[in-house]
N, C-alpha and C positions, 0 to 999 in steps of 0.2 A: 504493500500500500504506500510505502514511502516513495517509490518510483512514480506511481500515479499522482501522488501529492506534489512531487517535484515538477512534473509536467503540468499539473493544474496551476501551481504557483507561477510557472513561466507564462502560461497562456493568459492567466487573469491579470498579471502585472503588465503584460503586453497590451491588453485591452485598456487597463487603467491609464497607462502612459499615453494612449492615443485619445483618451476622452476627457482628460483634465483640460481646463481652459488655458490657452496659450497666452503668454505675454505678461501675466501678473503674478505668477508663482515664483518662489525662489529658484535659482539656477539649478540646484540639485534635484529638482522635480522634473527635469528634462534631460535629454542627452547632453553630456558635458560639452560637446562641440557645437551645439546649437543653443547658446544661452539666451535668456530673455533680455530685453523685451522684443527684439526684432527677430530672433531665432534664425539669424543668418549663419550658415554653416562655415565654421572656421577650422580648416584642417590642421592648423598649427597650434590648436589649443588642446593641451593634454589634460587628462583627468578621468575620473570614473564616478558614475552615479548609479543608483539602483536601476535606472532605466537601461543603462548600458549592460546590466547583468541579465536582462530578460531573455534576449535571443540566445546567448551562450547557454543559459540554463536549459532551454528547450532542446538545443543541439546535444547537450550532454545527456539529457533524458532519452533522446533518440538513440544515442550510442548504447546507453545502459539497457534499452529495451531489446537490442539485437540478440543477446544470449537467450532471452525468453521466447522470442519469435523464431528467428532463424536457427538458433542453437537447438531448440527443442525439435524442430522439424528435421534438423540434421541427425539428431540422436534417434529419431524415429525411422531413419533410413531413406529420407527423401534425397534424391540424387543431387549432386552439386550443380549440374547444369540446369536443373529445374529451379533450384534456389536462385541461381544467377538470373534466369529468365524472369522469375518473380520480382527480383530487385529492379530490373529494367522496366517491367510493366507497372510497378508501383511508382517509379519515377515519372513515367508518362502520365499516369493518373494525377499525380500531384501537380505536374506542369499544366495539365488540363484544368485542374482546380484553380491554379494561380491565374490563368488567362480568363477563365469564366467569371470569377468573382470580381476581377478588375473591371470587366465590361458590364457587370451588374450594379456596381456602385452608383447611387443616384447622381453623384457629381460627374459621372462619365456618360450618363444616358441623356442629359439635356441641361441646358443653362439658358435662362433661369429655370430652377427646378419647379415642377408643378406636380399635381397629384398623380399624374400618369407615371412619373419617374419612381415614385414610392411604391405604386402598385407593381411596376415591373420588378423592383427589388424583392417584393414579397413573393411574386410568382417564381422568380429565380430561386429564392430560398426554399420554396416548396419542391421545386424540381430537383434541387440538390439532394433531397432526401431519397428521391427515386433512384438517383445515380449512385449514391455512396452508402445508403443505409445497409446495415448487415441484416439480411432477411433470416427468419427462423430456418434452421436446417431441415425441419420436417416438411417444408414446402417442396414441390417437385423441382427437378433441375431446370425445366424449361421456364419456370417462374423466376428462378435466380438469374437467368439470362435475359428474359423478356423485360423485366421491370427496369433494370439499368439501361438497356438498349432503348426502350421507349423514352426514358428520362433524357438520354443524350439527344435523341431525335427532337424531342420537344424543346430542349434547351437550345439546340442549333436553330430551330425555327424562330424561337424568341429573340435570340441575338441577331439573327438576320433581319427580322422585322424591325428591331430597334436601331441597329447600326448599319445594316446594308453593306455597302462597299467600304465604309469607314472602319469596319472590324479589322483589327490588326493583331497578329500573333505576337508582335513586339510589345504590346501593351499587356503587362501582367503584374501581379502582385509580387514585388521583388523578394519579400520575406519568404513566401511559399516557393518561389522559383529557386532561391538559394537552397531551401530545404530539400526540394526535389533533387537538385544536383548532388548535394552532400549525402542524401539518403541512398542514392544509387551507388556512389563511390564507396561509402562506408559499408554498405551491405555486401557489395562485391568483395571488398577487402576482407570483411569478416568471414564470408563464405569460404574463401581460399586460405585463411589463416586461423580457422577456428581451433585447430589443435596445435597452432604454432604462435603462441603469444609473443615470443621474441621477434618474430617477423613483423608484427604490428608495431613494436617499439622501433624497429629499424625503419619502417615506413614513416613513422613520426619524425625521426631525425632527417630522413631524406626530404620530406615535405618542407620542414623548416629550412633546410639548406637551400632547397629550390627557390623559395620565396626570398630569402636573404640575398642570394645571388642575383635574382631578377631585379630586386630593388637597388642593388649596387650598380648594375650596368643595364641600362634600358636597351642596349644593342646586343645583349648576350643571347645565346641560344635558349637560356632558361626564360628570359623575358618573352622571347618569340613563342616558346612553347605555352606559356601561361596565357597568352592572348590569342592563340590560334584556335579558331572554331569555324566550322562551316554553317552552323546554325546558332547564332548568338542569342536568338530569342528562346532557345531551349537549353543550351549547354555552354557554360563558361568555365574553362579550366582554372581560372583564378579563384573560383569558389572553393577549390580544394584546400585552401588555407584553413578552413574551418574543421578540417579533419584533426587538427591539433587539439580540438575540444572533443570531438566525437570519439576518437580512438581511446583516450583515457576513459570516456564513458563506458566503452565496452568492457573494460576491466572492472569497473564498478558493478556492471550488470552481472558479470561472472561471479563476483564476490557475493552478491545478493542471492544468486541462484544456488551457489554452493552452501550458503548459510541455510537456505530453505530446505535443501536436501539433507543436511546433517543435523539440523536442530528441530526437535519437536517441542520440548518445553525448556524454559530457561529459568532456573532458580538460583543461578550463581551470580548473576548481575544484580548489584544492589541499586535500589531506586535513587539513593543519594548520588551514586556515581553517574547514573544516567542523567540526572538533572544537571550535574556539574559539566558533563561533556556536552550536553545540549547548549548550556549557557556559554561554554567556551567556543563552540562552533558559531553560535550567533554573534559573539563578540568579535570573532575573526572576520566575519563578513562586514560588520559595522565599522570596525577599525580601518579596514582597507578602503571602504567607501569614503569615510570621513577624511582620512589622511591623504589618499591619492587625489581626492577632489580639491582639497585645500593646499595640496602640494607640500606637505610636511613629510618629506621622504625619509629622512633619518629617523624621526620619531616613529614613523610607520614600520620601519625595519626593526626597531627595538621592540615595539609592541607585538609585532608578528612573531619574533623569536620567542618572546615570553609566552605568548598564547600557544604556540605550537609545542613548546616544551611542556607546558602545563597539561595540554590535551594529551600528549603522549604518556605522561606520568599517570593520568587517569585511566588509560586503557591498556597500559603495557602488560598487565597480567589479567588473566581471566578467560573464560570460554563463553560460548553462546553469543549473545549480542555484543559483549565486550570484545570478543575476537573479531567480529565483523567490523565494529567501529574502529578497532586498532588498524585493520587493513585499510579502511577508507580514510582514516586520519593520516596514516603514513603517506598515502597518495596525495592527500590534500596538502600536506607539508611539502612534499617534493615539488608539486606543481606551483604552489605559491612561491616557494623559494626560487624556482626557475624564473617565474614571472617577474619577481622583484629584482633579480639579478639582471634581467634584460630591460628594466624600467628606463634606465638612462639611454638605452639604445633607441634610435629612431625618434629622439627628442621627447621621450615620455610616453606613457601609456595612452593609446588612442583607439577608439572604435573604428574610425574611418579617416584615412586608410588604416586597415587593420595592422596592428603591431604585434610582434611576437610576444611582448609583455602582456598585451591584452588577452591573447589566446591562452597562454599558460596560467595567468592569474585568475581569469574567470573560470577556467577548468578546475583549478584548485578550490575556489570558493564554491563551485558546484558540488564538489566532494563534501565540503563542510556542510552545505545546506542539506545534502542527502543524509548526513549523520544526524543533523537536527531533526529532520522529518522522520527518520527511522526511530528516534527516541519517542517522538510524539505519537506516531501512527501505529508503529509495530510493537514497540516495547510497552508503552503505557496504554496502548489501544484506545486512544482518544478519538474514536471513530465518528462520534456525533459532531464534535466540534471541528473536525477536519474534513467532514464529508464534502463541503463546498470545494475543497481543493482536490480531493480524490476523485469525485464524480466529474469534475470539470476536466481533470487529467485523463479520464477514461473516454471523453468525448471532445477532444480539443478542437476539431474542425468546426463543430457547431459553435463552440465558445468564441472562436476566432472571428466568425462572420455575423454573430447574433446581433451586435449593435448596428452595423451598417445595413444589413439586409432584413432585419426584423424590427428592432427596437426603434431606431430613428424613423423608418417608414411609418410605423403605427403611430408614434408620437406626432409626426408631422400631419398625418391624415386626421388625427384628433384635434389638431391645432394647439397642442401642448408646447411645442418648441418655441412658439412666439414669446413665451414667458422666460425662456432661457437667458435672456439678457441680465437677469438678476445675478447670475453666477459670475458675471464679469466685474462685480462691484468690490470684491476683496479676494485675497489669496485663499482664505478659508472656504469661501463659497466656490471659488474656482476648482479647488480640490474636491469639494462636495459633489460637484457635477460628475466628476470622474467616478467617485465611489457609488453614486446612484446608478449611473449607466452600467458600471461593472457589476453591481449587485443584480440588476435586471438580467444581464447576460448570464450570470451564475444561475439565476432562477430558471431561465429558459433551458440552459444546458442540463441542469439537474432534473428538470421535468422530463426531458427526452431520454436521459441516461437511465432513469429509474423505470422507464417504459421500454427499455431495450432498443430504443431508436438511436443507435450509435453509428456514426459515419466512419467508414474505414476505406483505406486505399489498398 
């Protein structure tokens, strides 16, 4: 459940960061490189905010899920070539999702926006259920094929009626497109290295070297390789840099899977130890966010060293959950240490253009977040209070589009959004808008999750 909660945390904070009011909140409420009030992108501005952790957390969860999905199919005897084809097919479906939702967003279907744009979004939201929902296994095979095929045909007719010749494959949701690229690459890598973890570590080093070399010389073969593509709307080799987050995630997933297989009950781990390690993990994330954003690098290094040592002392002995947390914490320490060692390189940690420090540091903080959520959801079994995270993480595609394709359209059709100007009057109200819209997205996602209406690629 910790893995579902991590995915849910990532998707909900992604929604929250996109729905808070722009321009009036403190700088740490936005991406570090697009500060208020103008939110003009500044590639020379280093720093890290909670918003910058959102996408890496989701990528890390993607990697951690591979041992559960691909790994279990492999253990059941599914052929490697079939697993590879499944990876390619999943990437195509994610790319399709990225292109479709971009063309369904109301700001893409007309300007000025009118009631028809909101209706189009709602129709598209409904058709996405037909395309991606996981149907009950008891239904006939022809139903499993006919429903998504009908949904795709209806979606194509809708998009043609709305956009006509203006429809473009190059217009897609960049977050989902990156996810599609990384998903294919990471899954293929895992399929062929499932029994060779050292090979994955070697690939991590090779990817890092490839990007460092390409950034050092724009005329090098590495730079040419990272920019070569015959279908830029579908595949970009430069997105492979995110493998530095996903590959460590695969090791986290294997640790979780091994723990599940070897542990039935755990009476050895003391509650006080669990609380202490959860607090240390949370402190590690907060310290890095505060210090890297305010650029107090030396203080950050000292505090990180203390927290990592304290955390290791808490988990250095014991079995059950303590053994799991010891493995995860060791990886967190290694990744954070690597990230901070690279912090001065490329003029500080940055999300865009992506720096090596950003990739390693966020991977390490994802390990720490997984430890925190493992304590809450798996050890203490706080299922009711964490259900909004877990159930959102089990249905992330619905959560991702709920605001733009369902909530905003309904609120606009009801005339509610004309009152949204009140949220621009103060930072607290600006943040409140984001929490209200995110809460509505949670409610919609949990509603469908509990009724087994889950979107899957």
